[in-house]
N, C-alpha and C positions, 0 to 999 in steps of 0.2 A: 486643659492641654494648651501649651503655648506655642507660638510660631514666631521665629525671629526673621525679619526681612531687612536685608542690608542694601544700601545704595552707595555707588561710588563712581564718580567720573574718573576713569583710570588713565585717560590721555594716552591711548595705545595699549591694547590688551596684550599684544605679542611682545612689545618692548618691556612691559612691566609684569609679565606673567609670573616671575618669581615672587613679586610682592603680593599678587593675588593669591598664589598658592600658600604663602605664609599666612596671609590674613584668614583664609578659609581653614587652614589647619589649626590655627590658634583660637579662632572665635566660633567656628562651626555654625554659622547661620543656616537656617533652613533654605533660604532663598537669597541670592545675590543678584541685584539689578545693576548692570554696568552701563555707562554712557561714554561716548567718544572712544569707541573701540577701534575705529580707524582701520578696519579691514573688511573685505568682502566676506560673504557667508562661507565660501569654500576654504578660506584661510583661517577661519576662527579655530582656536586650539581646543576643540571639543574634547579630544582625548585626555588632556590634562585635567579637565573637570570631571570626566568619568572616573579617572583614577582616584580622585578625592571623594568620590561618592555622590557627585552631582550628576546623576544619570539623565536628567531632563534638561534639555538646552533649547532655548528659542532664540533666534538671531534675526536681526534686521540690520544688515551690514552695508558698508559702502567703502570703496577703496580710498584710503588716505584721508577720509573726512568722516565726521559724525559717527553714526553707528551706535546701536543699543543692543543689549543682550540680557537675557534672564536665564540663570542657571539655578537648578533646584534639586533638592533631595526628594521632593514630593512631585508626583506626576501632574501634568497639565491636562485639563479636560477640554480646553479650548485655547487657541492662539490666534491673535489678530494684530493688525497694524494699520495705522492711518497715515495718509499723506497729507501734509499741510501746505497750503499756498501753491499747490500743483507744481512743486519743485522736484519731487522725487527724492528728497532728502530722507535719510534713515534716522528719524528723530523720535519715533514712537514704537512701542511694542506693548501688547497687553496679553495676559494669560489669565486663565481661571484655574484656581486650585480648590480641591475639596478640603474642607476643614471640619472640625467636630461640630460646628454649628451650621454647616452648609457651604455652598459655593462662595468663593471670594474672588473678586476681580482685582487684578494688580496691573496698574499702568506704570510703564517706565518711559520717562520723557527726557529728551535733551533739547531744551529750548534754545533758539539762536542767541548768541552772545550779544550781537548788535553793533559790533565795531566800536570805534572810539568817539565818534561825534554824535551827540544825542539830538540829531536833527534829521527827520525823515526826508526832507526836501533835498539835502545834499549828501545824505548817507543811505545808500540802498540797503545796507545791512540792518540799519536801525529801522527803516521802513518795513523790512521783512519781519523783524522781531515783533513790531506792533501788529502787523497783519496776522502773524502766527497767534499772538495773544487774543486777537479778536475772534479768530476761528475757534480757539480753545474755549473762550467764554461762551460762544454759541453752542458748543458741544457739552461741556462739563460745568459750566458756570451759570446756568439758569435755574435748574431744579436739582434736588438731591438725586444721587444715583439710584437706579432701579434695583440694585443688588448691593450687598456689602462690598465696599471697594476701598482700595488704597492707591494713592498716587505717590510715586517717588521719582526722584531724579535731579539732575542738574537743571534747575529752572532758571538759572542765570539772572535772578533778581533777588536783591536783599531788601525785603519789604519794610522792615521796621527800623526805627532810629537806632536801636541797640543791636541790629544785625550788621552794623558796619563800625569801623574803628572811629569814624568821625562823621556824624550825620551832616553837619554843616559843610565840611570839606568835600563830601561826595554828592551833594545835591545836583551837581551838574555833570556827574560822572555816570556813564552808562552802567546800569545795573541798580542804581539807586535814585534815578531821576523821578520826579513826581508823576510823570505820565506812565512810567513803568510800574511803580509801586501801586498807583491807583488801579491800573488794569489787573495787576496781580491780585489785589484784595477784592476787586469786583468778581473775579472768577471764584476765589475761595469762598467768599461770603454768599455769592449767588447760588453756589452748589451746596452750601451748608458744610463745606469741608472743615474738619478740625485740623488745626496746625499742631501736629503731634509733638514736634520738638518744643514748641513754646508752652505746651501743656505741662511739660516736666521741667523746663528751664524758663520760667516766666521773666518778662522784663522787670526791672532794668538790667538784669544780668546780660553781659555781652555774650554773643553766641556766633561763632564763625565755623565755616567748613572749607574755606579757601583762603590761601595766602599766595600772593604773586611770586613768580620766579624772579622778578626784578629786584627784590629786596636782598641785600648782601647777607643779612641775617634775619630770616623770616620770623624766628621766635622772639628775638630781641625787639624787633620793630613792632611785631604783632598787629600789623595793619590788615586785619582779616575782614572777610565778608561772609555772610551766610547765604550761599548761592544754592545749596543742596537742601531739599525739603522732603518731608513726609506728611502727607495729608491722609485723613481717614474720613469716610462717609459718616453722617450723623448716627446711623444705626450701629456703629462700632463704639460709640461713646459708652464708657463703662467697661470696655474690653481692652483698654490701653494699659499696658504694664509698665513700660519704660522706654527710654531712648538713650543711646550712647554715641558720642562723637569721638572718634579715635584720633584725637589731635596728634598723638605721637607718630602716626603714619606719615605726617608731613616731613618728619625728620629722617625717614628711611632713605636708604641709598637709591639715588635716581628716582625720586618720588614723583607722583602726580602732584599738581598744585592744589588738588582737592583731597579731602580725607573721607574715609568711609563713615557712614552713619548707620547704626543698627537700631531698629524699632522692634519692640516685642509686644505681641498681642495675645490675649486669652482667647484662643480659637482652636 
């Protein structure tokens, strides 16, 4: 039996609800993890998801900023969230799903972007990002997870040279600086996490999930970055079926600057 888990930084779930509805109607993932929902829990459009068959909704929202949510056709047996850096930001949500092989923990993250200047001394946003990564490493980046687990979300780091349009040009640009990519890989390797996307699209093939709004023609310029990720715990090795990046979604009307990623597992 397979399960399809999608992740998408939607950049305002209410503004782009028609795009989300279209995506769910046409791709039918079992679970969708959203980031940057930008609305408090009471304003989340739960009814729209129920009408599409996603009866199970977990929300960690915040007015105007951040926010994560998980909608699912399958029930949750547990829901949890974690506060990072004692800021009260809505940047994490976790659920447990029953599968054919037992419980599966699913984490949905929205890691801070970090601002424009990659210097924690003069840029508080970048300092916050590094502190967030340090907390994440202490939690999920030291030993393998105690149960089968998947991590998805907008992790706001493009870790590999072929995750950006130009490794050389972006070495001093936030999301691809050496201090960020080193922290990212320390977490992934320390927890034994499998980079699911690169399992199916190995380097040196370019792989992007985000294209800036600043480009006059995003497709022609194609200056993308892989900021959205899917990780799987080591005990899921052998249960990975495939991954799909819906690049076409970047060209939809009033799109997010991120596109959905769908990962499928034999569970």
